C-alpha positions as CSV (number, residue, x, y, z in Angstrom):
1,M,104.7,39.4,-6.8
2,K,100.9,39.4,-7.2
3,I,98.8,40.3,-4.2
4,S,95.2,39.1,-4.1
5,L,92.6,41.5,-2.7
6,S,89.9,38.9,-2.5
7,L,90.9,37.5,0.9
8,P,91.0,40.9,2.7
9,L,87.7,41.9,1.0
10,G,86.1,38.6,2.1
11,V,87.2,39.1,5.7
12,A,85.9,42.6,5.7
13,V,82.5,41.5,4.4
14,L,82.2,38.7,6.9
15,A,83.1,41.2,9.7
16,L,80.0,43.2,8.8
17,V,77.6,40.3,8.8
18,P,77.2,39.9,12.6
19,A,76.6,43.6,13.0
20,A,73.8,43.6,10.5
21,A,72.3,40.3,11.9
22,A,72.4,41.7,15.4
23,Q,70.1,44.6,14.6
24,A,66.6,43.7,15.6
25,K,63.7,44.0,13.2
26,V,61.1,46.7,13.8
27,V,57.5,45.7,13.4
28,D,54.5,48.0,13.0
29,C,51.8,47.5,15.5
30,S,48.2,48.7,15.9
31,T,47.3,47.1,19.2
32,Y,45.5,48.7,22.1
33,S,46.7,47.8,25.6
34,D,43.9,50.0,27.0
35,Y,41.3,51.0,24.5
36,P,41.0,53.9,23.5
37,N,43.8,55.5,25.5
38,T,47.0,53.5,25.0
39,K,48.0,52.0,21.6
40,I,51.3,50.2,20.8
41,S,52.5,51.6,17.4
42,S,55.8,49.7,16.9
43,A,58.2,47.3,18.5
44,R,61.9,46.4,18.0
45,G,63.3,43.0,19.1
46,M,59.9,41.9,20.6
47,S,56.4,41.2,19.4
48,C,53.5,43.6,19.6
49,A,51.9,41.3,22.1
50,A,54.9,41.4,24.4
51,A,54.9,45.2,24.3
52,V,51.2,45.2,25.2
53,K,52.0,42.9,28.1
54,V,54.7,45.2,29.4
55,I,52.6,48.4,29.2
56,K,49.6,46.6,30.7
57,S,51.7,45.7,33.8
58,Y,52.3,49.4,34.5
59,R,50.1,50.7,37.4
60,G,51.3,54.3,37.7
61,D,50.4,57.5,35.9
62,I,51.8,58.0,32.4
63,S,54.3,60.8,33.1
64,R,57.0,62.3,30.9
65,T,59.4,59.6,32.1
66,F,58.7,56.4,33.9
67,K,60.0,52.8,34.2
68,V,58.1,49.5,33.8
69,Q,59.7,46.0,34.0
70,G,63.2,47.5,33.4
71,F,62.1,49.5,30.4
72,A,62.9,53.2,30.6
73,C,60.1,55.2,29.0
74,G,60.1,58.8,27.9
75,Q,57.8,61.1,25.9
76,V,59.1,61.9,22.5
77,S,56.3,64.0,21.2
78,G,53.0,65.5,22.2
79,G,51.9,67.5,25.2
80,Q,50.3,67.3,28.6
81,Y,47.2,65.3,27.5
82,G,48.7,62.9,25.0
83,G,51.5,62.1,22.6
84,Q,54.0,59.3,21.8
85,W,56.4,57.6,24.2
86,R,59.4,55.3,23.6
87,C,60.3,52.5,26.0
88,A,63.7,50.8,25.7
89,K,65.5,48.0,27.5
90,D,68.8,46.8,26.0
91,A,68.1,45.9,22.3
92,R,64.3,45.8,22.8
93,A,62.1,48.8,22.5
94,F,58.5,49.8,21.7
95,R,56.6,53.0,21.0
96,F,53.0,53.8,22.2
97,E,50.6,56.6,21.8
98,F,48.6,57.8,24.8
99,K,45.7,60.2,25.0
100,D,43.7,61.3,28.0
């Protein structure tokens, strides 16, 4: 009896396709939302312009952690007067640099 491995292999490959397609693309940005203090550096699952719109809507102080439009933001590097933050909501995320 001859067993074909092509069918199980094909099913395994097809099972991986949705997972790879579901990963959102990261785009590099160099867009200021508040020149020269706040600059969007990258975005995942959203455009740079959409990330600018989100961060521009924030009216509070940029603290180590904060929320804006459902995005949870946290400082990932830097210090008291500046650094990089990452904001994430579901599969969408963006990073921005802030300096005071």
